[in-house]
N, C-alpha and C positions, 0 to 999 in steps of 0.2 A: 034205405036200410043198409047197414054196414055188414060186411062179411068178416067174421072172425077167423084168424089163422092161429088162434091160441091152441096149439096142438100139444096136449100133455105127452111127455115122453116118459120112458121108464126111469125109475130112480137110478141115478148114476152109481155105478159100481166102484169100489175103491180101486185105485190104480195098483196094478200088479207090483209086487215087491221083486226087484231084480237085483242080482248080485253085482258087485263092482261099484266103482265111483259114480255118484250121481251126475247126470248131465248138467253142465253149467248153463247159465242164462245166455240169452242172445246178446251179442256184443252191442254196446250203445252206438257204435258207428254204423250199424246196419241201416240202410235206407228204408223208407216206408214201402217202396215197391218190392224190395227184397223180402221184407218182413211179411208182405202179403201172402207169399207162398210158403215162407219158412215157418210161420206160426202154425198153420194147419198141418204141415208135414211133421213138425215136432210133436204136436198133439196126437197125431196118428201113431207115431213111434211110441210115445209114452203110454198110450192106451193098449198097445199091442202085446206088452209083456216080453217082447224080444229084447235081447241085449245087443250092445254094440259089437261084441265079439261074434255073436251069431250072424248079424247082418254083414259084418266085414267079410265073411266068407262067401256071401251071396252077391254082394254088389258088383265087383269086389273092390274094396278100398280098405286101407289100413285102419285099424280101430281109432287111432289118434286122428287120422284125417276125416273119418266119419264124424267124430265128435266135433271137429272144427267146422265141418259142413253144417251140422245141426245147431251150431252156435253163431254161424255167419262170420267165422274167422277165416283168414287166409284168402286165397284166390277165389274168385267167383267160380262156382262149379260148372262143368260142362253138362250138357243135357244128357249125354249117355249115362252118366252117373246118377243123375236125378231120375231118369227113366227107370233104371234098374231098382233104385230105392222105392220108387212109386209102385212098381210091380210087386215087390216084397211086402209092402205095407198096404196094398190094395187101395191105392189112391187113384182117383180118376185122372187119366192122362191129359185130356185136352185142356181143362181149366188150369191144371198145373203148368202145362207147357206155355199157355198164354201168359200167365203171370211170371214164369221164369224168363221168358223172352223179353217182356217189357222191362224187367229188372236188369237184365243183361244190357239192354240198350241204354238204360238210365245210368248204368255203371261205366259206360264208355266203350262197351264192346261193339265191334263193327257188325254189320249185318252178315258179312262174309264169315266172321267168327261164329255167329249164331247158326248160320247154315251148316258150316263144317261140324259144329258141335252136335248137331242132331244125328249125324252119321246113320241116316236111314231109319231112325227110330220114330220119327214124327208120324210116319204112316201108321204105325202101331197105335200111337197115342190117339190119333184122330179117328181111328176105326172103332174106338170104344163106344159103348152105348151112351145115349144122351142123359141129361140130368133127370132126377126123380120127377114124377108127375106133379108133386106138390110144388116143386121148384118152378116148373113151368107155369103153373096156375098162379102162384104168387107174382111171378115176373109179369104176366099178362095184366094183372090188376094194378101194379104199382109203377111200372116202367115209365108211363107218360108223366106222372107226377114227379117221379125221381128225376126225369130229364129236366122238367121245369125248374126244380130246385137247383140242379147242377148248373143249368144255364145262367143262373144268377151269379155264379162265380167263374164259370168256364165257358168257352165258346169253341165251336168247330171240332177239330180232331181231339183236343184234350177232353172235351165233354163226352164225346163218343167213347173214347178210350176209358174214361173213368167209369162210365156205365157198364161197359163190358167187364171191366175189372171187378166191379161190385158183384155182378152175378156169377163170375168165375170164383171169387172168394166164397160166396154163399154156397156154391155147389160143393167146393172142397170141404166146407165145414157144416154141411147140411144136417148131419146127425146131431151136432151140437145145437144147431138152430131149432130142430124139432124138440130137443130136450129142454130148451130154454122156456122161461115163463110165457113169452109171447114171441112168436117168430117174426112178427112185423117189427117189433122193437129191435130184435136181433139184427134184422136186415137193415133197418134204418141206421143203426150204429155203424154198420159197414159202409153205407153210403156216405154218411157224414165224414168218417175218417178218410175215406178215399178222396172225396172232393176237397177236403181241407189239405190233404197232402199235395194236391196238384194246383191249388189256388195260389195266387199272388198274395203277398203279405205286406202290411204296413204297420209299424209299431206292434208287431207280433199278433196282429189280428187279420183274418182273411179279408181281402178287398172284393167288394161286389163288382162284377164285370160289367162290360158295356150293355149286355142284354138286360140288365136290371133297369136301365134307363128307358127301355121301350115300354112305357106305361101309358095308360089311357089319358092320364092328366097331361102328359107332355104332348101327346098326339092331338089333344083338343085345342091346343094353342095354335092359332092361325098366323099370328104376327111374329116376326123375328124377336121383337122385344119380349113378347109373352113367352115364347119358347125359351129365351135366355133366362128369364126370371124363374120359370118353372124348373129349368135345368139346375139352376143354382139351389133352388129349394130342395129338389130331389137329391142333389149331391150332398147337401147338409144332412138330409134324412138318412141316406144310405151310409154315410160315414158314421152317424150315430148308431145305426142298427148294427154295424160291424163290430161295435164295442160291447154288444150285449153278451151275456153268458150263453153258452152253446144252446141250452134248451130254449131260452127266450129268442135267440137269433133264429133258430129253426122255425119256431112258431110265426115270427114276424115275416120271415121270407115267404113262408107258405101262405100266410094271410094277406100281407100287403103287396107282395110282388107276384105271387102265383094266383092270387084271388080265390083261394080255397075257403070253404066254409069251416067254422070251428069243428063241426061234426066230421068233415072230410079229413081235416088235419089230425083229429083224434084217431081216426081209422088208419091213416098213413103212418103215424108215429107209434101206434100201439100204446097210446096213453089214454087215461080216463079223460072225458070231456072237461071235467072240473079242473084237471091239471093244465089242460090247454088254455082254458079261460084264465086261470090264475097266472100262467106265464105271460099271457098277452097283457093282462092288467099291469103286472110288474114292469113289463117292457115299455108300455105306454107311459107309465109314471117316469121312468128313466128318460125317455125321449122328450117328454114335456119339460123335464128339468134341464135337458141338454140343448134343445133347440127352442127358438122363440115360439114357433107355431108348428104344431104337428099337422101335416097336410091331411085332407080328408082321404078316406080309403079309396084307392084307385080302382079296385076290382081286378088288379093283376095286369100282366102284359097283354097287349093286343095280339090276336092271332097272327 
């Protein structure tokens, strides 16, 4: 039996009308890790009804600089400023700090710069209460399967970091998640975007990592020749899978590499079972047309 996290939220209220010039869009040059904390921070600002002028007196930061910060323009902001802004907008400190820190390192900032930038505020951030109970319940149910999906593209620290980022982003935007049609779908979209942002790419498609090759079919081959043949066959299959549209790729990774049942995939993705089966059929037709022989289902990676 599956457990639904389809929690209806209140009807969204219209965004407050604020005086002054409308906040511009996020700059196209902003990295995915920077956007991970900037998007929910902007959303919290836009929903607050506060103006840049009001916030500039409290942060403190000039109105023009605050506008640049919320558009990802100019120098990467120090944590003292982000911490003050988070306090004014009632944003949870710890997940915001984690995402801010990762983006700072990705932007080339040194660990010494990160430490100096906290200026004693990190203790305040970490002292805040934990995530909502629903967040913890969802995490306990999906984290193992999220990890198996992420390990198909990432290994080691990048995989661990991606998972922590996923749940930090979900925590920051949990009100939006609860108000979405299905919280499982909302969370999965965060996972997919985070993993894709950290994955290696070839021909603009994510490359399946080494963990994808740890399959039952490969382990069953006892001879060197058999393993080499199975490896070549698996490589051909995984290359073809990487070319699938996102929805079909997700289903095939969860079915073929993680060994999940269609019902479990439906529950994890927050999609109707019929949609999962349809995506799998379309993917198999593509794979049949792309490679000579589609290998039998492996049952997923070995423990």
